[in-house]
C-alpha positions in Angstrom: -64.0 6.6 24.7 -61.8 9.0 26.7 -58.4 10.2 25.4 -55.5 11.6 27.3 -55.3 15.4 27.4 -52.4 17.5 26.3 -51.2 19.8 29.1 -51.6 23.6 28.6 -48.5 25.4 29.8 -48.5 29.1 29.0 -45.1 29.6 30.5 -43.5 27.0 28.2 -40.0 28.1 27.0 -38.7 27.5 23.5 -36.5 24.4 23.5 -34.5 25.8 20.7 -34.2 29.5 19.6 -37.0 29.9 17.0 -36.5 31.4 13.6 -39.2 33.8 12.3 -39.3 32.0 9.0 -40.2 28.7 10.7 -43.5 30.3 12.1 -45.0 30.8 8.6 -45.9 27.9 6.3 -44.1 27.8 3.0 -47.2 28.2 0.9 -48.7 31.1 2.9 -50.1 34.0 0.9 -47.9 36.4 2.8 -44.9 34.8 1.2 -46.4 35.3 -2.2 -47.0 39.0 -1.4 -43.4 39.4 -0.3 -42.2 37.7 -3.5 -44.4 40.0 -5.6 -43.2 43.1 -3.8 -39.5 42.0 -3.9 -39.8 41.2 -7.6 -41.1 44.7 -8.6 -38.5 46.3 -10.9 -36.9 49.6 -10.0 -39.0 51.4 -12.7 -42.2 50.3 -10.8 -40.9 51.8 -7.6 -39.9 55.0 -9.5 -43.4 55.2 -11.1 -44.9 55.0 -7.6 -42.5 57.7 -6.5 -41.1 55.5 -3.7 -37.4 55.9 -2.8 -35.8 52.6 -1.9 -32.4 54.1 -1.1 -33.2 56.1 2.0 -30.8 58.6 3.6 -27.6 58.1 5.5 -28.5 60.6 8.1 -31.3 60.7 10.7 -33.3 58.0 12.4 -33.9 54.9 10.3 -37.3 54.7 8.6 -39.4 51.7 7.9 -38.5 50.1 4.6 -41.1 50.8 1.8 -41.0 47.1 0.9 -42.4 46.2 4.3 -45.0 49.0 4.3 -46.2 48.1 0.9 -46.4 44.4 1.7 -48.4 45.2 4.8 -51.0 47.2 2.9 -51.3 44.6 0.0 -51.7 41.7 2.4 -54.2 43.8 4.4 -56.3 44.4 1.4 -56.1 40.7 0.5 -57.5 39.7 3.9 -60.1 42.5 4.2 -58.0 44.7 6.6 -58.0 48.3 5.2 -57.8 50.4 8.4 -54.4 51.7 9.4 -55.2 51.1 13.1 -56.2 47.5 12.5 -53.0 47.0 10.5 -51.0 48.4 13.4 -52.6 45.9 15.7 -52.0 43.1 13.2 -48.3 44.0 13.0 -48.1 43.4 16.7 -50.2 40.3 17.0 -50.4 38.3 13.8 -47.6 36.1 12.5 -48.0 36.9 8.8 -47.6 40.6 9.4 -44.7 40.0 11.8 -43.0 38.0 9.1 -43.7 40.6 6.4 -42.2 43.4 8.6 -39.4 41.3 10.1 -40.8 41.6 13.6 -41.1 45.4 13.3 -44.1 47.3 14.5 -45.0 50.3 12.4 -47.7 52.4 14.0 -50.9 53.5 12.4 -49.5 57.0 11.6 -46.6 55.6 9.7 -48.8 53.2 7.8 -51.3 55.9 7.0 -48.7 58.4 5.8 -47.3 55.9 3.4 -50.8 55.0 2.1 -51.8 58.6 1.8 -48.7 59.6 0.0 -48.6 56.7 -2.5 -52.2 55.3 -2.9 -52.7 57.1 -6.2 -49.5 55.9 -7.7 -50.1 52.4 -6.2 -52.8 52.0 -8.9 -50.0 51.0 -11.2 -49.7 47.7 -9.3 -52.9 46.4 -11.0 -51.1 46.6 -14.3 -48.2 44.7 -12.8 -50.5 41.8 -11.8 -52.1 41.7 -15.3 -48.8 41.9 -17.2 -47.4 39.2 -15.0 -50.3 36.9 -15.8 -50.0 37.7 -19.6 -46.3 37.1 -19.7 -46.5 33.6 -18.2 -49.6 32.7 -20.3 -52.1 32.5 -17.4 -54.7 34.7 -19.0 -57.3 33.4 -21.5 -57.5 36.3 -23.9 -60.5 35.0 -25.9 -63.2 36.6 -23.9 -63.8 39.3 -21.2 -66.7 40.5 -19.2 -67.6 43.9 -17.7 -70.0 44.8 -15.0 -70.6 47.4 -12.3 -71.8 47.4 -8.7 -72.9 50.2 -6.4 -70.6 50.6 -3.3 -71.7 52.7 -0.4 -69.7 55.9 0.3 -68.3 56.9 3.7 -71.2 59.3 4.1 -74.5 59.5 5.8 -77.6 59.5 3.7 -79.4 62.2 5.6 -76.5 64.6 4.8 -77.5 64.8 1.1 -79.1 68.2 0.4 -80.4 70.2 -2.5 -79.7 73.9 -2.9 -82.8 75.0 -1.0 -81.9 72.8 2.0 -78.3 74.0 2.0 -79.5 77.6 2.1 -81.8 76.9 5.0 -79.1 75.0 6.8 -76.6 77.8 6.2 -79.0 80.4 7.6 -79.5 78.3 10.8 -75.8 77.7 11.1 -75.1 81.5 10.8 -77.7 82.2 13.4 -76.2 79.6 15.8 -72.7 81.0 15.2 -73.9 84.5 16.0 -75.5 83.3 19.3 -72.4 81.4 20.3 -70.1 84.3 19.6 -72.4 86.6 21.6 -72.3 84.2 24.5 -68.5 83.9 24.5 -67.7 87.5 23.8 -66.7 89.5 26.9 -67.5 93.2 27.5 -63.9 94.2 27.4 -62.6 92.5 24.3 -63.0 90.1 21.4 -63.5 86.4 21.4 -61.1 84.3 23.5 -58.0 82.9 21.9 -59.3 79.3 22.2 -62.8 79.0 20.8 -65.3 76.7 22.6 -65.8 73.3 20.9 -69.5 74.1 20.0 -68.4 77.3 18.1 -65.6 75.5 16.4 -68.0 72.8 15.2 -70.4 75.3 13.9 -67.8 77.2 12.0 -66.6 73.9 10.4 -70.1 73.1 9.4 -70.5 76.5 7.9 -67.4 76.0 5.8 -68.7 72.6 4.7 -72.0 74.0 3.6 -70.4 76.9 1.7 -68.0 74.5 0.0 -71.0 72.2 -0.9 -72.9 75.1 -2.4 -69.9 76.1 -4.5 -69.5 72.5 -5.6 -73.2 72.4 -6.6 -72.8 75.5 -8.6 -69.8 74.3 -10.6 -71.6 71.3 -12.1 -75.0 72.0 -13.7 -75.8 68.2 -13.8 -75.9 68.1 -10.0 -79.1 68.8 -8.1 -78.0 67.5 -4.7 -74.7 67.2 -2.8 -73.6 65.3 0.3 -72.0 67.3 3.0 -69.8 64.5 4.1 -68.6 63.3 0.7 -69.4 65.8 -2.0 -68.5 63.5 -4.9 -70.9 60.7 -3.7 -74.3 60.5 -5.4 -77.5 58.9 -4.3 -77.7 55.5 -6.0 -80.0 52.5 -5.7 -78.1 49.5 -4.2 -79.2 46.2 -2.7 -79.9 48.0 0.6 -82.0 50.7 -1.0 -81.1 54.4 -1.9 -77.7 55.4 -0.5 -74.9 57.8 -1.2 -72.3 55.8 -3.1 -70.3 55.2 -6.2 -70.5 53.0 -9.3 -67.5 50.6 -9.2 -66.7 49.1 -12.6 -64.6 46.0 -13.3 -63.5 44.1 -16.5 -62.3 40.5 -16.0 -60.9 37.7 -18.2 -60.7 34.0 -17.2 -57.6 32.3 -16.2 -56.5 29.5 -18.5 -58.1 26.2 -17.4 -54.7 24.5 -17.5 -53.7 26.9 -14.6 -56.6 25.9 -12.4 -59.3 28.4 -13.5 -60.4 31.6 -11.8 -60.6 35.2 -12.9 -58.3 38.2 -13.1 -59.5 41.8 -13.1 -58.0 43.5 -16.2 -59.5 47.0 -15.6 -61.1 48.7 -12.7 -62.6 52.2 -12.2 -65.1 54.1 -10.1 -67.5 56.8 -11.4 -70.0 59.0 -9.7 -72.7 58.2 -12.3 -75.3 55.4 -11.6 -75.6 54.5 -15.3 -73.3 51.9 -16.7 -73.8 52.7 -20.4 -71.1 55.4 -20.5 -68.4 53.2 -19.0 -68.1 50.5 -21.7 -65.6 52.1 -24.0 -63.4 53.5 -21.2 -63.2 50.1 -19.7 -62.4 48.5 -23.0 -59.6 51.0 -23.6 -58.2 50.5 -20.1 -58.3 46.7 -20.4 -56.5 46.9 -23.7 -53.8 49.1 -22.2 -53.4 46.8 -19.2 -53.2 43.6 -21.3 -51.2 45.0 -24.2 -53.7 43.8 -26.9 -57.4 43.9 -27.5 -59.7 41.0 -26.4 -62.0 40.1 -29.3 -65.2 39.2 -27.4 -66.7 41.4 -24.6 -69.7 40.2 -22.5 -71.9 42.8 -20.9 -75.5 43.1 -19.5 -78.3 45.3 -20.9 -77.1 48.3 -18.8 -74.3 48.9 -21.4 -76.5 48.5 -24.5 -76.7 51.8 -26.4 -76.5 52.6 -30.1 -73.4 54.7 -29.4 -71.6 51.8 -27.8 -72.5 49.5 -30.7 -71.1 52.0 -33.1 -67.9 52.4 -31.0 -67.5 48.6 -31.0 -68.0 48.4 -34.8 -65.3 51.0 -35.2 -62.9 49.3 -32.8 -63.6 45.9 -34.3 -65.0 44.5 -31.0 -67.6 41.8 -30.8 -70.2 42.7 -28.2 -72.4 40.1 -26.6 -75.0 42.1 -24.7 -78.8 42.0 -24.7 -81.0 45.0 -25.3 -82.4 46.7 -22.3 -85.9 45.4 -21.7 -88.5 47.1 -24.0 -91.8 45.3 -24.4 -92.3 46.5 -28.0 -89.2 44.9 -29.3 -90.8 41.4 -29.1 -94.1 42.7 -30.5 -95.4 41.7 -33.9 -95.4 45.4 -35.1 -92.0 46.5 -33.9 -90.2 48.4 -36.6 -87.8 45.5 -37.3 -90.8 43.6 -38.6 -91.3 46.2 -41.4 -89.5 45.3 -44.7 -87.6 48.0 -46.5 -88.1 48.5 -50.2 -85.1 50.3 -51.6 -86.6 50.7 -55.1 -89.4 53.0 -53.7 -87.6 54.1 -50.5 -90.5 52.9 -48.4 -91.3 50.3 -45.8 -93.9 47.5 -46.0 -95.8 46.7 -42.8 -96.6 43.2 -41.6 -100.1 43.7 -43.1 -98.8 44.5 -46.5 -99.4 48.3 -46.4 -96.8 50.7 -47.7 -95.2 53.5 -45.6 -93.6 56.1 -48.0 -90.8 58.5 -47.0 -92.2 61.7 -45.6 -89.0 63.7 -44.8 -86.2 64.3 -42.3 -86.9 65.1 -38.6 -84.8 65.7 -35.5 -85.7 64.8 -32.0 -84.5 66.0 -28.6 -83.2 62.6 -27.5 -79.6 61.4 -27.0 -79.4 59.8 -30.5 -78.2 62.4 -33.0 -80.3 62.9 -36.1 -81.5 63.4 -38.6 -84.2 60.7 -38.6 -85.9 59.5 -41.8 -89.6 59.4 -41.2 -91.8 56.9 -43.0 -95.6 57.2 -42.4 -98.7 55.4 -43.7 -101.9 57.3 -44.6 -104.3 57.8 -41.7 -107.2 56.3 -43.6 -105.3 53.1 -44.3 -104.3 52.6 -40.7 -107.8 53.3 -39.4 -109.2 50.6 -41.6 -106.5 48.1 -40.7 -107.5 45.3 -38.3 -104.2 45.9 -36.4 -105.3 49.5 -35.5 -105.0 50.0 -31.8 -102.1 47.6 -31.6 -99.8 48.8 -34.3 -100.7 52.4 -33.7 -103.3 54.4 -31.7 -102.7 57.7 -33.5 -106.1 59.2 -34.5 -104.6 62.0 -36.5 -102.1 60.2 -38.6 -101.0 56.7 -39.6 -98.2 54.5 -38.3 -94.8 56.2 -38.5 -91.3 54.8 -38.5 -88.4 57.0 -37.3 -85.3 55.5 -38.9 -82.1 56.8 -37.2 -78.5 56.6 -38.2 -78.0 53.6 -35.9 -81.1 51.6 -36.8 -79.2 49.2 -39.2 -76.6 48.6 -36.5 -79.3 47.9 -33.8 -81.1 45.5 -36.1 -77.9 43.7 -36.9 -77.1 43.3 -33.2 -80.6 42.0 -32.4 -80.2 39.4 -35.1 -76.8 38.4 -33.7 -78.1 38.0 -30.2 -80.6 35.4 -31.4 -77.9 33.1 -32.7 -76.8 30.0 -30.8 -73.2 31.2 -30.5 -74.2 34.5 -28.9 -76.4 32.8 -26.4 -73.6 30.3 -25.6 -71.1 33.2 -25.1 -73.5 35.2 -23.0 -74.1 32.3 -20.7 -70.5 32.7 -19.5 -71.0 36.3 -18.4 -72.6 35.5 -15.0 -70.0 33.1 -13.9 -67.1 35.2 -15.1 -67.8 38.7 -13.7 -70.5 38.5 -11.0 -68.5 36.3 -8.5 -65.8 39.0 -8.5 -68.0 41.5 -6.8 -69.2 38.9 -4.3 -65.7 38.1 -3.3 -64.7 41.7 -3.1 -67.7 42.5 -0.8 -67.8 39.4 1.3 -64.1 38.3 1.6 -62.3 41.6 1.1 -64.8 43.7 3.1 -65.5 46.1 0.2 -69.2 46.8 0.9 -68.3 50.4 1.8 -65.5 52.7 0.8 -63.4 53.9 3.7 -62.0 57.0 1.9 -63.9 60.1 0.6 -63.8 61.8 -2.7 -63.9 60.3 -6.2 -60.1 60.3 -6.7 -59.5 58.6 -3.3 -62.2 55.9 -3.7 -61.0 55.2 -7.2 -57.5 54.5 -5.8 -59.0 52.4 -3.0 -61.0 50.2 -5.5 -58.1 49.7 -7.8 -56.0 48.5 -4.9 -58.9 46.1 -4.0 -58.7 44.8 -7.6 -55.0 44.4 -7.2 -55.5 42.4 -4.0 -58.1 40.2 -5.9 -55.6 39.5 -8.6 -52.9 38.7 -6.1 -55.3 36.1 -4.4 -55.8 34.5 -7.8 -52.1 34.4 -8.7 -51.3 33.0 -5.2 -53.7 30.1 -5.7 -52.0 29.3 -9.0 -48.5 29.7 -7.4 -49.4 27.4 -4.5 -50.5 24.6 -6.9 -47.2 24.9 -8.9 -44.9 25.5 -5.9 -42.9 22.5 -4.6 -41.0 22.6 -1.3 -37.2 22.5 -1.8 -35.7 19.1 -1.6 -33.9 18.2 1.6 -30.9 16.0 1.7 -31.2 12.6 3.3 -29.4 12.4 6.7 -26.0 10.7 6.4 -25.7 7.3 8.1 
């Protein structure tokens, strides 16, 4: 069946003068961004070191409310480049509405972002406190996780000290040859250096700076010439220079439609997650204004030190132990029973392991360790020899450290039905956040360089994520203003 066609007239004039507000739907997320920015108190602008008063002299500048709105809406929609934002402010209705049909160029947008991106991290707290004040946040449980995000750096630019020294020697030789080629017989080098010589001198400075950076931190063995703070990490795409982005999230109350809110966000240059648990807990508590009783985490955060910190803080951790095949074995040390009367342990075969003394090890767990050991002759005659122990010179030994009782208590807790039920929530609470950040907010790679800068970039991404969640709640509760019926 054929239908009539609508004519296409690209020279059609407006029948009535259009209003800018009519071009944007009432429930559009750009309206929510504007409402959020306009609702920021003066103290928030002061904390971000942004002056809203301007000056009475000189050419008028773009209003900070418009520039901040553009950046926040850009992060919400995956646009984080100042040049792309400049184009959007010319072509896209939401940006035109946010700026009032003004067209800030990329230099203006970049200068604002560069000057205030560190202080704009405070906006994440504004989103969290807004949710807490109106009762949107479920403060019964929270989950933490990390993901590896690629740095704005090439993988082949990561060098150790030996490679840096070889590269510096080659660069020095190249600079010497270029200087000799461009030096005249009558005088020094020309005032304007050739492009090749300038590039070689810049490379030399980068190499020297990288070597200095490598010497300042004894933990570092390699450094990237493009982004010296980036470290080689294993991500989904293989080994890459990148950062470890951390996020803590709590669920939105089901009465508000569900979803998640990021309550803490950070970026570190260490691939391990274990050292980030307590800092994330402290940041989330400061953001929310009160502690959350239950924290869900994967095995990457499981350490004795973290369990001890949680015990001291009064936190309940739900996190499995990192895989260790011996933990489930029949002769793991948890299967040995302690006899306090004789200060000894009884093995699963009924043999006694008496106390032999205090020892220290070179590991991360502080000592001293209490060592309990069975006689060699008893273990060699035991049918479990070869499984329980393979030591031919001594019997089975137990090294009991200061955290052993705490580790055993946590293992028992993780076997309970309540712990398993709580841990089942972790995957659906925290992991979708990183998927949304990477796929919908285009956060697979940082655009900035340096730990301080990428940290500010990721916190602003977390702020944009929260604004998306709050907008969805706002749109479900928002009702268009009532219009009067036309008079007859």
